C-alpha positions in Angstrom: 111.4 77.4 119.3 108.2 79.2 120.1 110.4 82.3 121.2 112.3 82.4 118.7 109.7 81.8 116.3 107.7 85.4 117.8 111.1 87.2 117.7 111.4 86.3 113.9 107.4 87.4 113.5 107.9 90.3 115.4 110.7 91.3 113.2 108.9 91.1 110.1 105.9 92.7 111.1 108.2 95.9 112.6 109.6 96.2 108.8 106.0 95.9 107.2 105.0 98.9 110.2 107.6 100.5 109.0 107.0 100.0 105.3 103.5 100.9 106.0 104.4 104.3 107.7 107.1 105.2 104.5 103.8 104.8 102.2 101.9 106.9 103.8 104.7 109.5 104.4 104.7 110.4 100.4 102.5 113.3 99.9 104.9 115.0 102.0 108.2 114.4 100.8 108.6 115.1 97.3 110.1 112.7 94.7 113.0 114.8 93.7 114.3 114.5 97.6 113.0 110.7 97.9 111.8 109.2 95.2 111.7 105.8 96.8 109.4 106.5 99.5 106.8 107.5 96.7 107.2 104.3 95.2 106.0 102.6 98.2 102.5 105.2 98.0 102.1 102.3 95.4 101.7 99.4 97.7 100.3 100.9 100.7 96.9 98.7 100.4 99.4 95.8 100.1 101.0 97.3 103.2 97.7 97.8 105.0 96.3 93.9 104.3 99.6 92.8 105.3 99.7 94.4 108.4 95.8 93.5 109.3 96.7 89.6 108.7 99.5 90.2 111.6 96.7 91.8 113.8 95.0 88.5 113.2 97.8 86.4 113.9 98.8 88.0 116.9 95.3 88.0 118.3 95.4 84.3 117.2 98.5 83.6 119.7 96.9 85.7 122.1 100.0 88.1 122.0 100.2 92.1 122.9 102.0 92.5 119.9 99.0 92.8 117.9 99.0 96.6 119.1 102.0 97.5 117.4 100.0 97.2 113.6 96.8 98.1 115.2 98.7 101.1 116.5 100.5 101.8 113.0 97.1 101.8 111.4 95.0 104.0 113.8 98.5 106.4 113.4 97.4 106.5 109.8 93.6 105.8 109.4 92.7 108.6 107.1 93.6 107.2 104.3 91.7 104.2 104.2 88.7 106.8 103.2 90.7 107.6 99.9 90.6 104.1 99.1 87.4 102.7 100.5 83.9 104.1 101.0 80.8 103.5 102.7 77.6 105.0 101.6 77.4 107.6 99.2 75.1 108.2 96.7 76.0 106.7 93.1 73.1 109.2 91.3 71.9 113.0 91.5 69.4 115.2 89.2 71.0 117.2 86.8 69.6 120.4 86.5 70.8 124.3 85.3 72.2 124.3 88.5 74.6 121.2 88.8 77.3 120.2 86.2 77.7 116.3 85.1 81.1 115.3 84.3 82.4 112.2 83.4 86.3 111.0 82.4 87.2 108.4 81.1 90.4 106.3 80.0 88.4 104.7 76.5 91.9 103.0 75.7 91.1 103.1 72.0 87.4 101.3 72.7 89.8 98.1 72.5 88.8 96.7 76.0 91.4 95.5 78.4 94.2 95.3 75.7 94.6 95.5 72.3 94.7 91.8 71.5 91.7 91.0 72.8 88.4 89.9 70.7 87.0 93.4 71.2 86.9 95.5 68.2 87.2 99.6 68.3 84.3 100.3 66.5 82.1 97.8 69.0 83.5 99.4 71.9 83.2 102.9 70.4 79.4 101.6 70.1 78.9 100.4 73.8 80.6 103.7 74.8 77.7 105.6 73.2 75.5 103.2 74.9 77.0 104.4 78.3 77.0 108.5 77.6 73.0 107.9 76.6 72.6 106.1 80.0 75.1 108.9 82.3 74.2 112.1 80.4 76.8 114.0 81.2 77.4 117.4 80.2 80.9 117.5 79.7 83.3 114.2 78.6 87.0 114.1 79.5 88.7 111.3 77.1 91.8 109.7 77.1 93.2 107.5 74.8 91.0 108.5 72.7 91.1 107.7 68.8 87.9 107.7 66.6 87.2 103.7 65.1 86.7 103.4 61.0 83.2 103.2 61.1 81.8 104.4 63.8 82.1 108.6 64.0 82.4 109.4 67.5 82.2 113.3 66.7 79.4 113.3 64.2 77.5 110.5 67.0 78.4 113.1 69.5 77.4 116.1 67.8 74.0 114.8 67.3 73.4 114.1 71.3 74.0 117.6 71.8 78.1 117.7 72.3 78.6 120.5 69.7 81.8 121.6 71.5 85.5 119.7 71.8 88.7 120.6 72.1 92.0 118.3 72.3 95.2 118.8 73.2 96.2 120.3 69.6 93.2 122.5 69.5 89.8 121.0 68.0 91.5 117.8 67.1 88.8 115.0 67.3 91.9 112.9 66.8 93.4 114.0 69.8 95.0 111.4 72.4 93.2 113.7 75.3 90.0 115.3 74.3 87.1 116.8 75.7 83.3 116.8 74.5 81.0 119.6 75.7 77.3 120.1 75.5 77.9 123.7 77.3 78.9 126.2 75.7 82.7 126.8 74.8 84.4 130.1 75.8 88.0 129.2 74.9 89.9 126.7 75.2 94.6 126.6 76.1 96.8 124.1 75.8 98.8 123.6 78.9 101.0 121.4 77.2 101.1 119.6 73.6 100.9 116.0 74.6 98.2 115.5 77.8 96.8 118.5 79.3 94.5 121.6 78.6 91.7 123.5 79.9 88.5 125.2 78.8 86.4 127.7 80.2 82.8 126.4 80.3 79.2 128.7 80.9 76.2 126.7 81.9 73.0 128.5 82.3 74.7 131.7 84.4 77.5 129.8 85.6 81.0 129.7 84.3 83.6 126.9 85.0 87.0 126.2 84.0 88.0 122.6 83.2 91.2 121.0 82.9 91.4 117.7 81.3 94.5 115.8 81.9 96.5 112.8 81.3 99.4 112.7 83.2 103.1 110.6 82.4 102.5 106.9 81.9 104.1 104.1 83.3 104.3 102.5 79.7 104.5 99.0 81.7 106.3 96.4 79.5 105.7 92.1 79.7 109.3 92.3 81.4 107.9 95.4 83.9 105.2 92.6 84.6 107.2 89.7 85.1 109.6 92.1 87.5 106.5 93.2 89.6 105.8 89.0 89.7 109.1 88.5 90.8 109.0 91.6 93.8 105.6 89.7 95.4 107.3 86.7 95.5 110.7 88.5 97.0 112.8 87.1 94.0 114.3 90.7 92.5 116.5 90.3 89.3 117.3 93.3 86.8 113.9 93.1 85.5 112.9 94.0 88.8 115.7 96.6 89.1 114.4 98.4 85.7 110.9 98.7 87.3 111.6 100.3 89.8 114.0 103.0 87.9 110.9 103.3 85.1 108.1 103.9 88.6 111.1 106.4 89.7 111.5 108.6 86.7 107.7 108.5 86.4 107.1 109.8 89.8 109.4 113.0 89.4 108.0 113.6 85.9 104.4 113.6 87.8 106.3 116.0 90.4 107.5 118.5 87.8 104.0 118.4 86.1 102.6 119.3 89.6 104.8 122.4 90.2 105.1 123.9 86.4 102.1 123.1 85.0 98.8 122.2 87.7 99.6 124.3 90.4 100.2 127.3 89.0 97.0 127.0 86.8 94.8 126.3 89.8 96.4 129.1 91.6 95.7 131.8 89.5 92.3 130.4 87.9 89.6 133.0 89.7 86.8 131.0 88.6 85.6 127.5 90.3 88.1 124.6 88.5 87.8 121.5 87.7 90.5 118.9 87.0 89.6 115.6 85.2 91.4 113.0 84.1 93.9 109.8 84.5 96.3 110.8 86.5 98.6 107.6 87.0 98.7 107.9 90.3 96.8 106.1 93.7 95.5 108.8 96.5 98.2 108.0 98.3 100.7 109.8 96.3 102.8 112.7 96.3 100.7 114.5 93.8 97.3 113.7 94.6 98.3 114.9 98.4 99.4 117.8 96.9 96.3 118.4 94.4 93.9 117.3 97.5 95.6 120.2 99.9 93.5 122.4 97.3 90.4 120.8 95.4 88.0 118.3 96.6 88.3 114.6 95.9 84.1 113.4 95.0 85.0 110.0 95.8 85.6 111.0 99.3 82.2 113.0 99.8 80.1 110.9 97.7 81.8 107.8 97.1 80.6 103.9 97.7 82.7 100.8 97.5 86.0 100.2 96.6 87.5 103.1 94.2 89.4 101.2 92.0 89.2 103.3 88.4 92.3 100.6 86.7 91.1 97.1 86.0 93.7 95.8 83.5 96.4 93.4 83.7 98.5 95.3 86.2 97.9 95.5 89.7 94.2 97.7 90.1 94.2 101.0 91.4 92.5 104.0 92.1 94.2 106.3 89.5 91.3 108.4 87.7 89.7 111.4 88.8 87.3 114.5 88.8 88.3 117.2 91.2 87.2 120.5 91.8 87.1 123.6 94.0 85.6 123.8 97.5 82.9 126.0 96.4 81.5 123.3 94.3 79.1 121.1 96.7 79.5 116.9 95.3 75.8 115.6 95.1 76.8 112.4 93.5 80.0 109.8 92.4 79.6 106.8 90.4 82.2 104.6 88.9 80.4 102.2 86.0 82.1 98.6 85.2 82.3 98.3 81.7 84.9 96.4 79.6 84.7 98.8 77.1 88.8 100.0 78.2 91.1 98.7 80.8 89.7 101.9 82.7 86.6 102.1 84.9 84.8 105.9 83.5 83.8 108.4 87.0 80.9 110.2 86.5 80.4 112.7 89.0 77.5 115.5 89.4 78.3 118.8 91.1 76.2 121.5 92.4 77.4 125.3 91.1 78.3 127.8 93.6 75.5 130.0 95.2 77.5 132.7 93.5 79.9 132.3 90.3 82.0 135.4 89.8 83.3 135.6 86.8 86.0 137.7 87.4 88.1 136.8 83.9 85.7 138.6 81.3 82.5 138.6 80.3 80.6 135.3 79.3 78.4 136.7 76.3 76.7 133.9 74.7 76.3 133.0 71.3 
């Protein structure tokens, strides 16, 4: 009987090791080639934990099989720092040679969900307090809608954020919008829904900031039931619908990377920052592709678990501020607040010693 039990445990262990390794390959395999590998990337943390549990089980049984999961984790150890960091710096001085950037999916300032008790006006007032505490130079905001009573654009302008740009130009009711204390040279839409970039000048330094909100999964209550049933290994039609939705969204993210973000990053001749809600984890294809070129400040100066989404769906790190290697990351902070179902990320970057503005002169007003 013990032998049969060991064979069953070993079979399950080997399957979990295979799934775990596949979940780390999404960055190298485009969703258009193997979409289901990309979907597995969302389960990386769960697969990691289950393999750690198998190591404990085998050690408790005094069996050599603990080496199987141990070898798999060691082989793909480089993924762990993308989800958990020790040390790091949560704050740094902001001066003429630095730029402090906040990205935040504010979820219309309605808390975890529009059905909760928080009103948008209350959330907006809390947001202004957050801005006062963190003092960022640049705000990249997603799912932004002005409440009726709190005139956020006016309140931010009074705090020095005199420049703004959204996916519909300077429309302050844009779902994706940037507010800046730094002089704005120009703004340009990448698409008319969720992506744009602006050129900013602080002191003698010029930087391009790309504000993004990648395609959302638009998960429903039925999808949540699918996740629940999938967790309990009881898939049905709702699970199949959920998988199909994840597949289509990962394919859309690949298109957004290849057709929009990659060309922008490659052609930009000044230091660039890409900030926003990616709706994808660090194990995903788009994250792995974009960090081949740009730097993730969380890896440089993060601390603890990097989860930025804390709503009713599984918790993930999906909000990022990524930057050109010319910048130096001085600090990274994830601020815990209930203003939204996301946490804001605040990053302080040091400008490169020499910043060539080869894309045109930056004459100040």
